[in-house]
N, C-alpha and C positions, 0 to 999 in steps of 0.2 A: 218420660221419667215417672216412676211410680212414687206417689206421695203417701205418707202415713199421716192421716188426718185425725188419729185417735185422740190427740191432745189439743185439738182445736175446739174452742168454745163456740158452739153453734147458736144461731146461724152466723155464717161468716163468708165474706168474699175473700178468696185467696188468689192473688195475682202472681203468676209464674214469671219471675225475672228473666229466666233463660228464653222462654217463648217470646216475651216482649222484645228482647234483644234480637231474636231471630227475625221477627217482623220488621224491626227497625233497620236491620242490615239490608233487607230487600228494598225498603224505601230509600235508603241512602244510595243504593245501587241505581235506582231509577233517577234520583236527583243527579248523580254524577254522570250517568250515561246519556241522559236526555237533555241536561242543562236546565231543567225546571227547578222550582223550589216547592217543597212540600211542607204544609202546615198541619199541626194537630187541631182538628175540629173538636173543641172542648165539650161540645154538646153531647158527644158520645162517650168521652172518657176524660175525666177531670181529676184523676188521682195525682195531685201535685207532688206527692212524695217522690214520684219517679220523673218529674219534669226535668231535673238536671241530667238524668240519664237520657231522656228523649232528646234533649238539646244537643247531645253529642252527635246525633245522627241526622236530624232534619232542621229546617230553617226557622221554625217559630210556631205560633199559635193563631188560630182563627176563632173569633168570638161571636156570640149572638147578642151581646149587650154589655153594659158597663161592668157587671160583676165578673163575668167570665174574662173580660178584657183585663180587669185588675189582677185576676189570678194568673193569667199569662204573663203580664208585666212583672209581677212580683217573683214568680217562680221559674219561668222559662228564660226570661231576660234576652229574648231574640226578637225577630220581627213579630209584630203584634197587629193583626188585621181584625176588623170588626165589620159586621153587617147586621142591620136591624131593619125590620119592616117600617119602623118609624122611630126616630130619636126624640127623647124628651128634652125640652129646653134646659131644665135644671141639671141634666146629666152631660150635656154636650161639651161643656168646657173641660170636664175631666177626661172625656173620651179623646178630645183633641190633645190633651196633655200626654196621654199614655199610649195612644195608638198611632202607628205610622201610616197605615192604609185604612181609610174609612169609606165604606161602600154604602151608597144610598139606594133606596128602593123605588124612588119616584123623583121626577123633576120638581115636583112641588116641595119636597123636603130639601132638595138641593138649593132651590131658590130661597127657602127659609133660612138656611144656614150658610149660604155661599159667602157672604161678606166676611163673616167671622172665620170661616174655614180658610179662605185664601190668605188671611193674615198669618196663618200658622205655616210651619215648614213641614206639611204633610202631603200625602197623595190621596186623591179622591177618585172613587169609582162609582159606576152605575150598574145596578143589577138589571140584566136583560132577560126576557122570557121568550125563548124561541118557539113556544107553543107547539112543542113536539114531544109527545109522551112516548117513553120506551119501557114503561113498567105498568104493573097492574094493581099497585097499592095506592088507591085514590087518596088516602089520608096522607101519604108521603109524596104525592106527585105535584110538584110546583107548576106543572104544565096542564093540570086538569082545568076543566071549565070554571070560569069565574075566579081563577087563582088571584090572590092578592100579592103574589111574589114575583117581582120583576116587571120591567117596562116592556110591553108588547110593541111590535112594529107600528101598530096603529097609533099608539100613544107616545112614540118616540119623538123627541124634539131636538133636532140637530142644532138649532140655533142656541140651545142652552148648554152645549158641550164645553164651552170655555171653562177651563179649570178642571175638567174631568180628564184623568190620565189613564183610566183603565176600565175594563168591563168585567163583570162577574156573572156567570150563569151556574145554576145548580139544579139539575134535573134528575139525577140518578139516585138509586137506592139499592145497595148491595148488588151491583151489576158489574159485568165484565167490560173489557175495552171496546167490544163491538158496539155497545150502546153509546159509549162516549163518541166513537167515530161517527156514528149515525147522527148524534146530537150536534156535533161540530158542523156537519154538513148543513143542518137546519139553521144553525147560528150564522154561518157564512152566507147562506141564501138571503137571510133577512137583514143582517147587520154588517156584512163583509166590507162595504165601503167605509164604514165608520171605524172598524177595527184598525185600519191603516193609520188612523190618527192617534192611536193609543200607544202607551208605553208598556202596558202589561194587560194580560187577560187571565182571570182566575176561573179554572174549569170546575170549581166547586168540589163537592164531596160525592159520596155514594160509590166510590171506586173500591172494589174489593180486591185491592192489589195483592194482599198477602194470602188470599185464598189459593188453595193448591191448583185449581184449574184456571186461574186468571192468566190471561195472555199478556205477560209483562212486556215482551218484545214488541207486540203491536202497539201497546201504550207508548213505549219509548219512541217508536217511529212516528207515531201520530203527533207527539209533542215536538219532535225535531222538525217535522214538516211544517207545523203551524208556526213555530218560531222563525223558520227560514222564510216562510211566505210573507209574514207580517212584520218581522223584525221587532217582536215584543218579548217581554219576560212572561213566562207561563208559571202560574201557581196552581197547585192542587191542594185541597184541604180535606183529605179523608179523616174520618173519625174512627170508624170500626176497624179499618185496616191496621191501625196502630196497635190495637190490643185484641185483634181477632184470635179467638181460641187461647187467649193468654190468661184467662181467669175462670174460676169455678165458684159456685155457691155451695158451700158445705152445709148440709142440713141434717136434722135428726128426727127420727120417728118418735112422736110423743104419745100416740095412741093408735090402735087398730080397731075399726068398727066394721060391721057388715050390714049392708042394705042392698040385697040382690047381688052384690059383689063386694070384695074386700077393699076397704078404703083406709089408707094410711094418712093420719093427720100429722103433718110435718110442723116443725117449729119455724118454717119459712113460708111466706105467703106470696102467691102470684100477684095479688093486688098491691101489696106493699113493697115487695123486694125484687120483683121481675115483672113490672107492669106491662111490658111489651107482649108478654105471653097472652094477655087479655086484649091489649090494644091493637096489635098488628093484624091478627093473632098468629102465634107460632108455637110449635111444640119443641121445647129444649131437649137435647139429648141428655141421657142420664148414664153415668158411668156403670158399666156392666149390666145394663138393662136393654131390652129390645121392645119392639112393638107388642101390643096386647096379644097374648096367647101364643107367641113364638116360643117362649120359655115356659117352664112348668107352672109358675105362679104369677097371676096377673093382679095388680093393685092399681087403684086410682090414688094418685098422690094429690093431696089437697091441703090448703092452708088452714090456719087456726082462727081466721077472722069470722065475723058474723055474716059476711057476704056469701050468699048461697053459691054464687059462681066462682068463688075463690078456689078454683080447681086448676092444677097445673096440666095434668093429662094422665092417661092410662099407660102403664108400663108392665112388662113381664120380666121376671127374675128367675134364676135357676135355684133360688132358695126362698123360703117363706119369710117375708119381712116380720120383724117383731119390734116392740117398743125398745128404743135405745139404739137401733141400727142407724148407721150413717148412710145418707144418700147424697150423691154428688151430682149437681147440675152443671153441665158444660157450657162454655162460651158465655160466662156471666161477668166479664169485666166491662162490657159495653152496654150502654143504655140501662144500667142497673143502679149503680151508685148515684148517677146523676138524676135518676127519676124516682128513686124510692121515696116512701112516705110513711107516716106513722098512724095511718087510719086504724081505729080501734085501740089506739095506744100501743100499737105493735112496736116492739124494740127494733131498732135498725141493726142490720148485721155488722159485726166487727169487720175490720179490713186488715188483712195480712199480706205481707210480701214474702213469697217463698224464695229463699236464697238457694236452696237445694231440697232434696226429698225429705229431710227431717228438720231443717232450719227455717222456722217461720217467724218473721219479724212482725210483731203486733204494731201496726201503724196507727190504728184508731179503734177505740172501744166506746160505744155509745151507751147512754143510760137515760134515766128518767128525766134529767135536766134537759137533755136534747129534745125530748118530747114536749116538756113544759114550756121551754123558751120559744117554741114556735107559736105558742098560744098567748092569750092575754088573761 
């Protein structure tokens, strides 16, 4: 669908409702066909304006701590799972109150909270680490050397499983079903005998289920086979798959300078508004643009902060950019709103929900008070 962004106040995240629904329909199909339950991993996408919509298609939310858990509890109102590398004592009572599945990262944490936990009507899981890497992004690889995430086979304590009803593993990052199948083989090799004692297993996130080349049928068969073999409930908690390609970041050129090449200063910042561009790193696609020198005019798109490296990337266009031109960065619903910041006092982008090509609902506009209230 072609959108007219001429009346959008930039910078702005615009989430496409129709694309979001398209993704959710795929996920609902996976749920119904495989018998699994899919949870929104809020660490990737926490736009609670659309939680009631998401709740029509999938089973609930997955959280990384108390605040995300509260958001899921308040706005999704379905299953509410939480995992944290370590829980704080002063937060655990509230977590018990609002979460139905609580996953621990170590047996020492389980021992610490076990007595209190077992008095509640909740389910408790242990995160396991199969020590089997299938990706090349070390910063996002829970199976990398010296990882703090999940119990390894060497540190596993079978005698402390009383009260644990499920396992959780999360090893993938933007991967296809073949990586999951490979990982499951590693999980079974190390933890297979214990899985048979569980009621549920959570396959974690990193599944790019709604990507065009994702093998959905292989995923479904994998889940069905696992459920049949172990007689367990299976959960998946994708984050990116929920809102993959469902959002853009609309930006405007505020100046053009030249230093050996043409540089467009945007009103959006890689460092503040799309930090994964620098952290991962990756090069976001830009609407109607190509790689440098493929089209007539090449520009470096850069942010307005004082950070010398606040550069998005180099792109070519079939027209010469000028001040005031709109530039649209693709796939900007995920890991953007949840990670953005106000370094340099940079204004946060507004958030819009696109109902159709011309109907944009302004969900949130940020201002000076949002910057100030984060400080003291």
